[in-house]
C-alpha positions, 0 to 999 in steps of 0.5 A: 088743294091736294098734294097732286094739283099743287104740284102740277101748279108748281111743275106746269103752266096750262095753255088753254087755247092748245090744251096743253101742259108746259114745263115751268122753269124751276129753281135748283132746289127741285133737283138733285144736282145743279147738273140735273137742274141744268139739263131740265131748263135746257131740254124741257123748260118751256116745252110741251110736257109729254109724248103721245103713246101708241094709243093716241093719249098724250102721257106725262111722267110726273114724280116718275109715274106716267099719267094721262094728260087729259086727267092732268089737265082736268085736275090742274083746272077742276081739282081732283077726279072723283073715284070711279069717274073718267075723263072723256074726249068728246070728239073722240081725238085722244090728244085734243085736251083743250077744256071744252073737249074734256068732260067728267064721265062715268065708265058706261058714259064714256063707252058710249062716246068710243070711236070705230075700232081699228079692225072694223071692216064693215065701216059701221060700228056694231055691224059686221057680215055673218058668213052663216046666214050671208046677211049684215047682223046688227048689235050694240053693247049695253052695260057690258052685254050685247043686244042683238038687233037683227040680220039684214039683207043690206048694210044700210038696213043694219046700219039704220037699225044700229043708228036708231038703237044709239039714239033709243039708248042715248049714246053720245052723237060722236060713238062709232065716228070715224076719225079722220086720221084713223086707219078706218078713215085711211082705208076707206079713202083708199077704197075710194081712190080705187073706185 
């Protein structure tokens, strides 16, 4: 077992049901001062490790280095993450670190399971309004390059072309979905209320 993995087992317990690392009570020898040990036990021992950043990921500080909670949990259970691999949240919820929601993927596979960007205005990933032609334009990104799928008279037709391309090119079923608490979902709900 690598040093980091041993360190993780020393510092944390894993709550598999919630997908959370919990700070363990630690011996006084782990701390520079008795006061530091007391402060740690008062504030952290037994509590969920880390905090949520602005992008929705849980970050945890281990030995003065911030790390993604999902990556730490993967390593805690499965061992070191191979070079060039990433840990993906299958359902797109960045703080859902339950093992059944995590998978080891390449960068390309991870990009094929991304959620709807916050600035999307059409409500469909890869579909945008083109002012010059007054049509909906559909496109898809493959290995870092955009592939033009066509221009369409309706949003539905452009969306259908995009959906077909997702299947044809092997994208994950949750790719481009709007998360329930995302800005795009809130915008869509607000539009429904206005109608």
